C-alpha positions as CSV (number, residue, x, y, z in Angstrom):
1,X,-168.5,87.6,-60.7
2,X,-170.8,84.6,-60.3
3,X,-169.1,81.0,-62.0
4,X,-172.3,80.3,-63.6
5,X,-172.7,83.8,-64.9
6,X,-169.5,83.5,-66.3
7,X,-169.5,80.4,-68.0
8,X,-173.1,81.7,-69.6
9,X,-171.4,84.7,-70.6
10,X,-168.3,82.5,-72.0
11,X,-170.8,80.5,-74.1
12,X,-172.6,83.3,-75.8
13,X,-169.4,84.6,-76.9
14,X,-168.6,81.2,-78.5
15,X,-172.0,80.8,-80.1
16,X,-171.9,84.3,-81.4
17,X,-168.4,84.1,-82.9
18,X,-169.0,80.7,-84.3
19,X,-172.2,82.4,-86.2
20,X,-170.3,84.9,-87.4
21,X,-172.3,87.7,-85.5
22,X,-171.3,90.7,-83.7
23,X,-172.5,92.0,-80.4
24,X,-174.3,95.0,-82.3
25,X,-176.2,92.2,-84.2
26,X,-177.4,90.3,-81.1
27,X,-178.0,93.9,-79.6
28,X,-179.9,94.8,-82.3
29,X,-182.1,91.7,-82.5
30,X,-182.9,91.9,-78.9
31,X,-183.4,95.9,-78.7
32,X,-180.8,96.5,-75.9
33,X,-177.4,98.3,-76.3
34,X,-174.4,96.9,-77.2
35,X,-172.8,97.4,-74.1
36,X,-175.4,95.0,-72.3
37,X,-174.3,92.2,-74.4
38,X,-170.7,93.0,-73.6
39,X,-171.6,92.8,-70.1
40,X,-173.5,89.4,-70.2
41,X,-170.3,88.0,-72.2
42,X,-167.8,89.3,-69.6
43,X,-170.3,87.8,-66.6
44,X,-170.7,91.3,-65.2
45,X,-174.5,91.3,-65.8
46,X,-176.8,88.8,-64.1
47,X,-179.2,87.6,-66.7
48,X,-182.8,86.7,-65.8
49,X,-184.3,83.6,-67.6
50,X,-186.3,85.2,-69.8
51,X,-182.9,87.0,-71.4
52,X,-181.5,83.8,-71.6
53,X,-184.1,82.5,-73.9
54,X,-184.3,85.7,-75.7
55,X,-180.2,85.6,-76.3
56,X,-180.5,81.4,-77.1
57,X,-183.4,82.7,-79.6
58,X,-181.2,85.4,-81.3
59,X,-178.4,83.1,-81.7
60,X,-180.4,80.5,-82.8
61,X,-180.1,77.9,-80.1
62,X,-181.5,75.8,-77.4
63,X,-181.1,77.7,-73.9
64,X,-179.9,74.5,-72.9
65,X,-176.7,75.1,-74.9
66,X,-175.7,78.4,-73.2
67,X,-176.4,77.4,-69.5
């Protein structure tokens, strides 16, 4: 598992929980399956820049906060 990908996932989870959102909430906004969000948070998915931007938008934060 890549260290940077893992850090991204940890930040996504932290912000998501701060905003009282579930993985399902984020998945519905992005149009993906909940397990994809789980994979991002666990660091087993390597997100593209576009995915990072979409996740940030869904969470209502700047992408810089997640990377």
